[in-house]
N, C-alpha and C positions, 0 to 999 in steps of 0.2 A: 284826362277823363279816365274813369275806372273801367275794369274789366267789364266786357259786354255781358248783361245777364242772360241766361238761357231763354229759348223761344219754345221750349217743351220741357215737360217733367216738373221738377222741383227747384225753386229758386233758392239758394241758401242765403243770399243777402237780403230779401224782404219776405220770404216765407210762401209766396205764391206757388200754388200747384195747379198745372194745366190739367191734371187728371181727376180734379175734385169738383163738386158743385154743378148744379143744374143752370139752365140759362138765366132764370128768373133771379136765383140767387146770386149768380155772378154780376148780372146788372145792378142788382141792389148794392153789392159790395162795391162796385164802380162808383155808384152815385155817392154812397156814405164817405169813401175815401177821396173822392174829388172835394166834397165839403170840407174835409180834413186840410186838403192842400190850400182851399180858399181860406179857410179861417186861421190857419198858421201864417199866411202871407199878410192878411188884414191885421192881425194881432201884432206882427213885427213892426208893420208900417205904422201902427197907430202907437208904438211903443216910445221910450225916451229918446231913441235914435233911429229915426225912420230910414236912414241911409243903409241900415244893416242888410235890408232885402236885395241891395245891388252890391253888396260885398261878396267877392269869390274867395273862399277859404284858401284856394292855391290857383295859380295861373291857368290851370287847364280844367279846372273844376267850375261848373257854371254856378251862379248866385241863385239865390232862392226866386227871385223874379224871373230870371231866365229858365229856371226849371218850370216855374208856374206858366209862363208863356208857351213852352212847350208842351205841357199837358193840355193846356186850352186848344192849340192847334192840333195836337193829335186827335183829340175828340171831334174836332171839326172834319179832318181829313178822312178819319174811319168811319163817320157817318156817311160822308159822300161816297166812300168806298162800298158802304152796305148798298146805297141806292144803285151805283153802277153795276154791281154784282147782279141785282135783281133784274137789271134793264138789259145787261148784255149776255150772251151764251159763253164767252170765254174772256172775260174781263182782264185787261192787263192794266194794273195799277201804276200810275205815275209816281216816282218817288217824290216825298214830300220834302227832301232836301233839308233835314233837320238841322245840320250845322250851318248851312248857308242862311237859313232863316235867322239865325241869332244876330247876325249883323245887318242883313237886308231889312229886317223889321225892326231893328234897334231895340231889342228885347230890354236891355239895360236901362233905356230911357222911358219906358212906358209906365203909366200910372198904376200902381199895385192895387188901388181900389177898383178900377176898371177891369184890370186883368182878373181879379179875383171874381167879379160878377160875371165877367164873359165865360170864365172857366165853368162856373155853375150852370150858367145858360146852356153851354155846349154838353155838358154832362147830362142835363135832362133831355136834351133834343137827341143825343145818341141814344139814351135809355129808351125814348120812345120808340126809335126806329129798330131797335135791337129786340125789345119785349115781344113785338108782334110776329117775329120770324117763325115759319113753321118748319118742322124736322127736314123736309125735303129742300126747304130754302137754305137751311144751315149746312147741309151737304154739299152746296155748289161750290165749284172751284173757279179760282181766278189766280193770275200770276203775280206773286208778291215779290217785293225785291229785298226786303231785310230780314235778317242779316245776310242771306244769300238769295238769288233769285229762284223761286221755287213754286209749285202750285200749291194753295192753301184753301182750305174751306172756309166758308163765311163763319162757320161756328168757331174755328181757330181765330179767326180775326177778332171775334167778341172776347174770346179769352185772352188774347194777346193785348187788346186794349185795356182790359182789366189789370193785367200784369203791368203794363206801362204805368197806370195810375198808382197801382199800391207801390211800385218800386220807386217812382219818383215822389210820392208822399214821403217815403222813408228818406229819400235824398233831402227834400226840403227841411224836414225837421231836424235831420242830422247837421246840415249845413248851418241853420239859424242857431242851433246849440253851439257851434263853434264860434259864430261870428258876433252873436248878440252880446251887448255889454252886460255884466252883471247888475241886478238891480239891488241896490244897497238901502235899506229902510232908513228912514230919519230916526235919529235918536230919540227916545222917548223924553219928554221934558221932566226934570227933578220936581218932586213936589214940594210945595212952599212950606217950610217949617213955621209953627207957632212960636212965639217967644220962649214958652216953656220947653217946646222940644228942641228949639236952638240951643239953649242952655245946657239942657240935658245931654244933647247928642253932639257937643261941641268937640269932645275928645275924638269920637267916631268919625266926624266930619274932616278932623285933620288926617286922618289914616286913609284906609282904603275908600274907593268910591262905592256908590250904591251897588249891591250885588246884581240888581236886575240890569242896570245900565252895562256893568262891566261884562256880564255873562253874554248878553245880547252882542257887544262890540266885538268879544272873542270869536263867537260863532260865525258872526258876518265875515270877519277876515278870513277865517278858514275856508268858507263857502267861496268868497272872492277870489282867493288864491287858485281855487279849482278852476 
């Protein structure tokens, strides 16, 4: 897995900044980027090779569907933590066991369309719970476990969740760009020649191919090689 992203300040990898944006803007960003995760997964799963969503670019780097399952579960767990924080004076949040869930829940075998739909449902439910929080509620403390055991405000949990989504949106798109096969367009059919055109262009036909087909093939090869 890659280096752990920060949990405060600015994240160089995905661009998230814990110090900017209000509550409503942060929640709106979270829902929009959850939709990006969902759309990237469904688009890849509906493509020429649906198996790409299950491919790991490296043995220790999760696949797109594993990241999408993680995003879905993060949204659900964080929504439950909001409820716990509001109900308890000094909540202690149980670890979600992010790495253990990958095997326990068999992330790699889950249906990508179902995962994408559940991800968006969890994003909307998290957003509904977060949007109504009042300033005094956002300041409530609970004991958080990741990346170190420390007291965190409910406001930080909202921002941290938004960072999780933005960071893993970046991961999903980057991974799919590495493992998706290049899409090579079908060659355009050559136009049928009339008898007059055939006799007039006989010499040219014996030489180079049509410029449109040759140009298309050359550029496609360059793109595919990348």
